[in-house]
N, C-alpha and C positions, 0 to 999 in steps of 0.2 A: 963282953958279948951280950949280956942281957940288955944292956942299954942300947946296943946296936940293933938287936932284934926288936926292941920296943919302938925304936925310930922307924924301922922298915915297916912294921905293922901299922904304925900310925899313918905313914905316907900312903900305904895301900888303902887303908880305910878312907882316907880323904879323897883319893882318886875315884873310888867307887861311888862315894857320895856325890861327887860332881857329875859323873857320867851315868849312873844307873837310873833307869826310868822308875823304879819302885822305891826310890828314896823318899822318906817321910820326915816331917819335922820331929824333933825330940819331944817326948811326953805323950805321943799317941800310942795306945795299946801297949802300955808299959808292962801288963801282966803276961802278954803273949811272948813266947820265946822269939827271939830275933829271927827273922826269916833268913833263909839261905839265899844269898844273892849270887847269881851267875851272870857274868858279863861276857858278851860276844861282840867283839869289835868288827863291824862291817862298814865298808866304804860306802858312804851315802851316794844315792843316785843324783844325777843333776836335777836341780830344782827348777821345775817349769811352773811359771806363774800362770795360773788359769785366768784367762780373760773372759770376763762375763759379758755377753752380748745382750743388750736389752731387747726384749721382744716387743714388737709393735702392739699397741692396744687393739683389742678386737674391734672390727668395724661393725657399726650397727646394722642390723638386718633390714634390708630394704627390698621390697618386692621388685624384681627386675621386670621391665616390659618385655613382652614376647617379641623376639626378633622377627623383622620383616624378611620375606623371601628375597634372596639376592638375585637380581637379573643382570646377566652379563651384558656389559655395554658393547655396542657394535664396534668392531675394530675400525680404526681410522687409518686409511692408507694414504701415504704420501709418496710422490714420485721421488725416487732416489736421485740425488745430485751427485754428479761425477766429482764435484769438488769436496762434498761433505761425507759421502758414503764411506764407512770404515769397513775393512775386510772382516768377514765373519770369523769367529774363533773356531779353531778345529773342533769338530764334533758337535757344533751348535746346530740346532734345528733350522731348516731354511725358513726365511721370513715368509709370512703369508702374503700372497698376492691376489689381486682381484682377477677372477677368471676371465671376465669379459672386458677388462680394461685394454684400451688401445696401447700398442707398444710405443715406447718413447720415440719421438721423431728425431732422427739424427740431424745435427746442425748442417746446413748447406755447406758444401765445400767452398773454400775461399777462392774466388775467381782470380786468375792470374791477371796482373795489370795488362791493359791493352797495349799492343805493340804500337810504338810511335808511328803516327801517320807520316808517310814519306813526303817530304817537302818538294814540291815541283820546282824544277830549276827555273830561274827567271828567264823570260823570253830574251832572245838575242836581237839586237837591232838589225834591220834590213839594210843590206848594202845596195846602194843605188849610185848611179853615175853622177848625180848632182852633188857638188861639194857641200860640206857641212854648213858653211856660212859664206856669204859673198855679197858683192855689190857691183852692179854694172850701170854706168851712166851713158845714156844715148842722147845724141843731138837730133832734134826734129827739124827736117827741112820740108819745104812745100814746093811742089811742081818740079819740072825737069831742070830748072836752073839751080835748085838746091838752096832756096832762100831760107835762112835759119829763122824759125818762128818760136822755138822753145826747146825744152829738154825733158827727158823722162829718166827717172832713177828706179831701177829694180833692186830690191834687197830680198834676201831669203835666209832662212836657217832651218836645218833639219838634223835630227839626231838618230835617224833610223826607226823612230817610232811615230813622231809627229812632224809636221812642217808648218811654216808660216811664210807667206809671200806677200809682198807689197809693191805697188807701182804708183808713183806719183808723177803726173805729167802737168807741166805748167808753161805758160808762154813766157818768153824772155825778150829782151831788147825792145825794138820798136813795136813788135806785136803785143808785148805786154802793156805798152803805153796806149795803144789804140783799142785793144781787146784783151784785157787781162782775163785769164782763165786758169783754173786748177781742177784737175780730175784725179781722184785717188781710187785705186782698186786694192782690195785685200782678199786673201784666201787662206784658210787654215783647215787642216784635217790630218789624216793618217798617212803614214808611209807603209806601203804593203809590197809584197813581192810582185804585184801587178802594177806598181807605180803609185801615183798619188790618188788619194781617196778624199775629196773635199767634203767638209762639213758645213762651213759658213763662207758666204761670198758677199762682199759689199762693193757697191759702185757709187761713189759720191761725186757729184758734179755741182755746178753752180745752181742749177734749177731743180735739183731733186736727189733722191737717194733710192737706189734699187738694191734689193737683197735677194739671196737665194739660200735656203736652209735644206740640207740633205738629211733625210732620215733613212739610213740604210737598213735598219731593222724592219721598218714598214715598207721600205722600197719606194719612197716617194720623195719629191722635192717640192718645197713650198716657195712661192714667189708671187708677188703682185696680188695677194689675197686669195690664191688658189693653190691647189696641189695637183701634181701629175706623177704618174708612175715613172720611175727612173730605172734604167738598166745599169748593170755593172759596167764600169769604165767611163761613166758620165763625168764630165768636167765642168768647170766654170770658165769665164772669159779670161781669167788670169792663169789658172792652173793648166789650161790647155797648152800654153807654150812649153811649159816644163815637162808636161806629160809626153809631148812629142819629142822633147830632148831625150827622155828616158827610153821611149820606144825606138827612137832612131831608125825610122823606116828607110830602107834603101831603094825601094821601088814599089810600084803598085799603088792601090787606092785603099783607103780605109774610112769607115764611118765612125763618127764620134758624137754622142749627144752632148750639147753645150747649153748650160743655164746662164742666161745673160742678166738675170734679175728682172727682166720683163717678159721673157719667153723661154721656152725649152725647144730647141731645134736640133736636128741632125746636121752636122757639118761634114762636108766631104773633103777628105785630105788626100791630095795626090802628090806623088814624088815626081818632080820635073827634071831632076838630074843634079849635076854638080856645076858650080860656077866659082869664079874668083871674086872675092869681096875686098874692096880697098878700105883699109882702116888706117888711122893715124900711126899705128905701130907697124904697119906693113900689110901686104896682101895675104889673105887667107883663103884656102879652099874650103867651100862649104856646100852642103846639100840644100837644094832649094825645094821648098814645099809650097803648094797652093791650097788654101783653105777657103771654101766657098759655102755660102748659105744665102739663098735668094739673090739679091742684087749686091750684097756685100762680099768683098774679096780681101783676104789677108794673105800676104806672102811672108814666108819665114826662111831665113838662111841659118843653118845650124852647122857649126864647125866641129868636126870630130876631134881635132887636136886642141880645142879649147874646152875640153870636158863637156862637149855637146851644148855649150851655151848658145843662145840665139845671138848672132852677130848683127843681124839686120832684120827689121820688121817693117813691112810696107802695108799701109791702108789705102784702099781705093774706094771712095764713097760712091753713092748712087749717081752723083753728078760726074763721076770720072776724075775727081780731084785726087791727086796722089800726095801722101804724106809718108816720108821715109824716116825711120829711126835707125841711126848707125851708131854702134858701140864706140865710145871714146875712151873711157876709163874702166878697167876691169880689176877688181880686187877680190881674190879668192882665198878663203881660209879652209884648209882641209878638215875633214871630220876627225875628231879625236877618237 
């Protein structure tokens, strides 16, 4: 047991020497009695390592300049933009506005596109008795014996808006050998509800040219280097025949201004009645008209059953000489 006790005592002394804060090296204060050592075991607190922060070096003392008084800058006002203005936060103070600034001008409303302009319907052609296109050839005879001296060809075309007429007269046979001659007349103008409205007339013959130009806006006709006032319904020497076809008078008398290319005169038209006209294709009943101006006389036979075409035309000159034109060939093409 003494050995065991000695071992325990030695172990206890060794532990105290390692843990005790008052332990000293052997040989110090050997005369003093050994101190009483009391050991209390306490759980050490967690060790916090102190972090030292280096303090900045003191700044050198410098005399500070005296601060200037602060002047508030004038507020700058800008017109809000509908595209960029953000909504104000709840509770935010209202933005300062210029008291006398003009309110923003609202953008003008977008105008609605204009309604389309109604397109006027195109005019319709005028319906007249004259066929759309045709040709009539006449044989010219002289005197009561009916001696053939030439021929005349009438051609026309009209579409209900405009018309063109042409007459070509020329000598044939023996007359052409002894006295060749060729006379051409042409007329062109408008087709109206009142009939033909000539614009240009030409009368070409061997020894000259006569013309007549109608200006219906100014109400004049120009011919032979002069102008005369012209009334509605005036015609030229060629359109006169076809205007009478369209009028188809049955009785009475009417006046018609006629431009010949040399003069402008009123012609007196009188209905003489109905007669039978002998044609190569057979007899036809026609209305006979007498057209007079001064010493000149023209007679016209119009057949109602031939679309009102002139079947016979007679000239009686100042000497009393008679020249008849009788229709031989008729070619009609209806208006489309």
